Backbone as JSON, one array per atom type, in Angstrom:
{
  "sequence": "MARNQFPGFGGGANMQQLMRQAQKMQANMEKMQEELDAKTYEATAGGGMVKCVVSGKRELLSLEIKPEAVDPDDVEMLQDMVMAAVNEALRANEKAREEATGSMVPGGMGGLF",
  "N": [[86.98, -24.39, -144.8], [85.11, -27.18, -145.54], [81.59, -27.95, -145.03], [80.78, -30.44, -144.6], [82.08, -32.21, -142.32], [82.59, -35.15, -142.07], [83.0, -37.47, -144.23], [80.92, -39.58, -145.76], [78.46, -39.42, -144.12], [76.74, -37.68, -145.11], [74.6, -34.66, -144.92], [73.47, -32.16, -143.15], [70.46, -32.98, -142.29], [70.59, -35.85, -142.53], [72.62, -36.4, -140.57], [70.91, -35.38, -138.35], [68.75, -37.5, -138.39], [70.53, -40.05, -137.99], [71.56, -39.02, -134.9], [68.66, -39.39, -134.09], [67.78, -42.14, -134.58], [70.27, -42.96, -132.99], [69.79, -41.94, -130.66], [66.87, -43.22, -129.88], [67.92, -46.34, -130.04], [69.4, -46.28, -127.61], [67.23, -45.71, -125.8], [65.96, -48.2, -126.08], [67.65, -49.87, -125.43], [67.81, -49.24, -122.44], [65.36, -49.5, -121.31], [65.54, -52.35, -121.88], [67.56, -53.13, -120.23], [66.27, -52.26, -117.65], [64.13, -54.46, -117.82], [65.85, -57.08, -117.75], [66.91, -56.63, -115.29], [64.76, -56.74, -113.82], [63.79, -59.39, -113.63], [64.49, -63.35, -112.62], [66.76, -65.81, -111.99], [66.89, -69.1, -111.38], [68.59, -71.98, -109.9], [69.63, -75.23, -109.59], [71.2, -78.05, -107.81], [73.02, -81.08, -107.24], [71.07, -82.42, -107.81], [68.59, -81.38, -106.71], [69.31, -80.77, -104.54], [70.01, -78.66, -103.61], [69.1, -75.34, -104.02], [68.77, -72.57, -105.76], [67.9, -68.95, -106.0], [68.81, -65.94, -107.96], [68.7, -62.35, -108.64], [68.22, -60.62, -111.64], [70.11, -58.57, -111.14], [72.07, -59.26, -110.3], [72.43, -60.82, -107.82], [72.01, -63.05, -104.7], [68.95, -63.82, -104.06], [67.63, -65.94, -102.93], [68.12, -69.37, -101.25], [68.31, -72.6, -100.85], [68.06, -75.21, -98.81], [68.29, -78.94, -98.73], [67.39, -80.83, -95.82], [68.55, -83.05, -96.11], [71.16, -82.9, -97.37], [72.55, -82.16, -95.8], [75.9, -83.4, -94.06], [77.68, -83.59, -91.6], [79.46, -84.79, -91.63], [80.84, -84.22, -94.39], [80.78, -81.43, -95.36], [82.29, -80.64, -97.35], [81.27, -81.14, -99.49], [78.39, -79.85, -99.23], [79.34, -77.8, -99.48], [80.28, -77.36, -102.31], [77.89, -78.14, -104.01], [76.6, -75.71, -103.08], [77.95, -73.6, -104.55], [77.8, -74.64, -107.14], [75.44, -74.33, -107.82], [74.46, -71.65, -107.43], [76.85, -70.45, -109.27], [75.73, -71.45, -111.31], [73.23, -70.27, -111.73], [74.19, -67.3, -112.08], [75.23, -67.84, -114.36], [73.34, -68.13, -116.23], [71.61, -65.83, -115.47], [73.89, -64.08, -117.11], [73.84, -65.41, -119.65], [71.13, -64.66, -120.53], [71.62, -61.76, -120.53], [73.47, -61.53, -122.4], [72.51, -62.4, -125.11], [69.95, -60.89, -124.86], [71.01, -58.03, -125.33], [72.62, -58.74, -127.82], [70.95, -58.68, -129.67], [69.79, -56.44, -129.92], [72.17, -54.79, -131.11], [73.2, -53.43, -134.21], [74.53, -55.66, -136.78], [78.21, -56.94, -136.56], [78.58, -54.96, -134.82], [78.76, -55.97, -132.38], [81.22, -56.24, -130.31], [81.36, -54.04, -129.08], [79.66, -53.42, -126.93]],
  "CA": [[86.77, -25.72, -144.47], [84.25, -28.01, -145.81], [81.05, -27.91, -144.18], [80.16, -31.6, -144.17], [83.39, -33.07, -142.18], [82.2, -36.5, -141.95], [82.54, -37.86, -145.58], [79.76, -40.42, -146.07], [77.33, -38.91, -143.2], [75.5, -37.0, -146.16], [74.31, -33.11, -144.83], [72.89, -31.89, -141.57], [69.79, -33.78, -142.04], [71.06, -37.43, -142.09], [73.64, -36.62, -139.26], [70.02, -35.14, -137.33], [67.99, -38.82, -138.18], [71.4, -40.63, -137.13], [71.01, -39.05, -133.86], [67.64, -39.85, -133.74], [68.45, -43.64, -134.15], [70.77, -43.58, -131.48], [68.55, -41.9, -128.91], [65.68, -44.47, -129.78], [68.65, -47.0, -129.33], [69.82, -45.84, -126.05], [66.02, -45.58, -125.11], [65.7, -49.06, -125.92], [68.36, -50.45, -124.06], [67.62, -48.74, -121.23], [64.36, -50.33, -121.17], [65.98, -53.79, -121.78], [68.45, -53.34, -119.01], [65.45, -52.8, -116.42], [63.39, -55.62, -117.94], [66.8, -57.66, -117.66], [67.04, -56.43, -113.97], [63.54, -57.77, -112.68], [64.29, -61.14, -114.05], [65.18, -63.62, -111.59], [67.21, -66.86, -112.58], [67.1, -70.51, -110.54], [69.11, -73.2, -110.68], [69.93, -76.47, -108.71], [72.98, -78.35, -107.59], [73.04, -82.0, -106.48], [70.05, -83.62, -108.11], [68.0, -80.86, -106.37], [69.56, -80.99, -102.86], [70.7, -77.24, -103.45], [68.17, -74.76, -104.91], [68.75, -71.06, -105.56], [67.66, -67.93, -106.82], [69.23, -64.77, -108.32], [67.85, -61.59, -109.43], [68.96, -59.8, -112.93], [71.13, -57.63, -110.56], [73.21, -60.79, -110.03], [71.94, -60.92, -106.49], [71.18, -63.73, -104.7], [67.9, -63.47, -103.43], [67.34, -67.33, -102.12], [69.25, -70.56, -101.13], [67.19, -73.75, -100.01], [69.09, -76.8, -99.05], [67.39, -79.96, -98.3], [67.99, -81.33, -94.71], [69.38, -84.52, -96.37], [72.28, -82.61, -98.35], [73.58, -81.55, -94.76], [76.21, -84.4, -93.76], [78.4, -83.28, -90.79], [81.21, -85.53, -92.52], [81.3, -84.24, -95.8], [80.8, -80.01, -95.5], [82.98, -79.94, -98.96], [79.98, -81.42, -100.58], [77.65, -79.1, -99.34], [79.52, -76.11, -100.34], [80.69, -77.2, -103.74], [76.6, -77.58, -104.71], [75.78, -74.1, -102.96], [78.76, -72.89, -105.28], [77.45, -74.91, -108.06], [74.02, -73.98, -108.01], [75.03, -69.82, -107.52], [76.85, -70.19, -110.56], [74.89, -71.63, -112.71], [71.73, -68.81, -112.0], [74.59, -66.44, -112.46], [75.55, -67.99, -116.14], [72.06, -68.12, -116.79], [72.08, -64.6, -115.56], [74.86, -63.41, -117.99], [73.37, -65.64, -121.0], [70.18, -63.62, -121.09], [72.2, -60.36, -120.7], [74.16, -61.45, -124.11], [71.01, -62.81, -125.96], [69.43, -59.18, -124.81], [72.18, -57.2, -126.31], [73.23, -59.09, -129.36], [69.47, -58.61, -130.2], [69.51, -55.07, -130.0], [72.82, -54.15, -132.02], [73.45, -53.99, -135.56], [75.86, -56.42, -137.41], [79.33, -56.36, -136.49], [78.99, -54.37, -133.56], [78.42, -56.65, -130.71], [82.16, -56.39, -129.14], [80.82, -52.78, -128.04], [78.66, -53.55, -125.51]],
  "C": [[85.5, -26.12, -144.75], [83.22, -27.87, -144.7], [80.57, -29.17, -143.98], [81.42, -32.12, -143.71], [83.74, -34.24, -142.13], [81.87, -37.23, -143.21], [81.51, -39.05, -145.51], [78.2, -40.5, -145.16], [76.47, -38.65, -143.89], [75.44, -35.45, -145.07], [73.78, -33.49, -143.32], [71.68, -33.16, -141.41], [69.47, -35.4, -141.89], [71.55, -37.12, -140.95], [71.97, -36.54, -137.99], [69.23, -36.93, -137.15], [68.92, -39.43, -137.57], [71.35, -40.18, -135.26], [70.03, -39.55, -133.09], [67.58, -41.44, -133.24], [69.23, -43.87, -132.83], [70.16, -43.35, -130.44], [67.62, -43.12, -128.9], [66.6, -46.08, -129.18], [68.87, -47.37, -128.04], [68.44, -46.27, -125.71], [65.61, -47.12, -124.9], [66.42, -50.27, -125.26], [68.38, -50.11, -122.81], [66.65, -49.38, -120.54], [64.69, -51.92, -121.02], [66.81, -54.09, -120.5], [67.23, -53.65, -118.21], [64.29, -53.89, -116.54], [64.53, -56.86, -117.21], [66.57, -58.1, -115.8], [65.69, -56.88, -112.86], [63.47, -58.99, -112.89], [64.76, -61.73, -112.77], [65.23, -64.98, -112.38], [67.61, -67.87, -111.44], [67.84, -71.65, -111.2], [69.15, -74.04, -109.36], [71.29, -77.05, -108.91], [72.36, -79.82, -107.21], [71.96, -82.71, -106.43], [68.43, -82.78, -107.41], [67.76, -80.6, -104.92], [69.72, -79.25, -102.78], [69.54, -76.6, -104.33], [68.36, -73.11, -104.78], [68.46, -69.96, -106.48], [68.58, -66.51, -106.84], [68.63, -63.58, -109.05], [68.58, -60.93, -110.52], [69.77, -58.91, -112.35], [72.36, -58.36, -110.01], [73.48, -60.52, -108.35], [71.7, -61.69, -106.05], [70.21, -63.82, -103.54], [67.2, -64.94, -102.61], [68.32, -68.44, -102.14], [68.35, -71.82, -100.32], [68.39, -74.63, -100.26], [68.41, -77.64, -98.16], [68.0, -80.92, -96.85], [68.6, -82.77, -95.28], [70.7, -84.12, -97.19], [73.06, -82.11, -96.86], [74.52, -83.2, -94.02], [77.04, -83.93, -93.04], [80.03, -83.25, -91.58], [82.06, -85.13, -93.76], [80.33, -82.62, -96.15], [81.04, -80.09, -96.99], [81.74, -79.62, -99.87], [79.23, -80.46, -100.58], [78.17, -77.24, -99.94], [80.06, -76.37, -101.9], [79.03, -77.25, -104.62], [76.21, -76.38, -104.41], [77.09, -73.61, -104.09], [78.12, -73.22, -106.88], [76.03, -74.11, -108.56], [73.75, -72.29, -108.1], [75.5, -69.81, -108.95], [76.4, -70.47, -111.65], [73.67, -70.95, -113.04], [72.85, -67.74, -112.51], [74.81, -66.46, -113.77], [74.33, -67.6, -116.84], [71.51, -66.44, -117.0], [72.6, -63.89, -117.07], [74.46, -64.08, -119.36], [72.5, -64.82, -121.63], [70.77, -62.64, -121.32], [72.55, -60.48, -122.06], [73.37, -61.09, -125.0], [70.4, -61.63, -126.45], [69.75, -58.73, -125.98], [72.51, -57.37, -127.81], [71.83, -58.95, -130.03], [69.67, -57.13, -130.93], [70.89, -54.31, -130.73], [73.05, -54.52, -133.17], [74.78, -54.55, -135.46], [77.08, -55.84, -137.07], [79.56, -55.27, -135.43], [78.99, -54.83, -132.41], [79.6, -56.73, -129.8], [81.87, -54.95, -129.03], [80.48, -52.55, -127.1], [79.3, -54.98, -124.59]]
}
């Protein structure tokens, strides 16, 4: 059986180099993940009547509702504003993750992560 079973990858030295590059990329991805987890994302709805902050780990950290947003006759409006603010903050989190991971992945491999 041929020594090099993976055509195009060269000899053992090239395979070692490829492994080192993969380990470096994994370490960079782990560091980036930690940085993203440490960030917070803020969003508002209803012209600032509702404000929320979510963590990079996608947890709701705070929710502020201005008193004038509370109308006992229109609870649905308040619920909609809360959902809109939380969802927008989560979208900002997801967009930041996609941008960060996309910048670390070699061209054409973005669908793998």
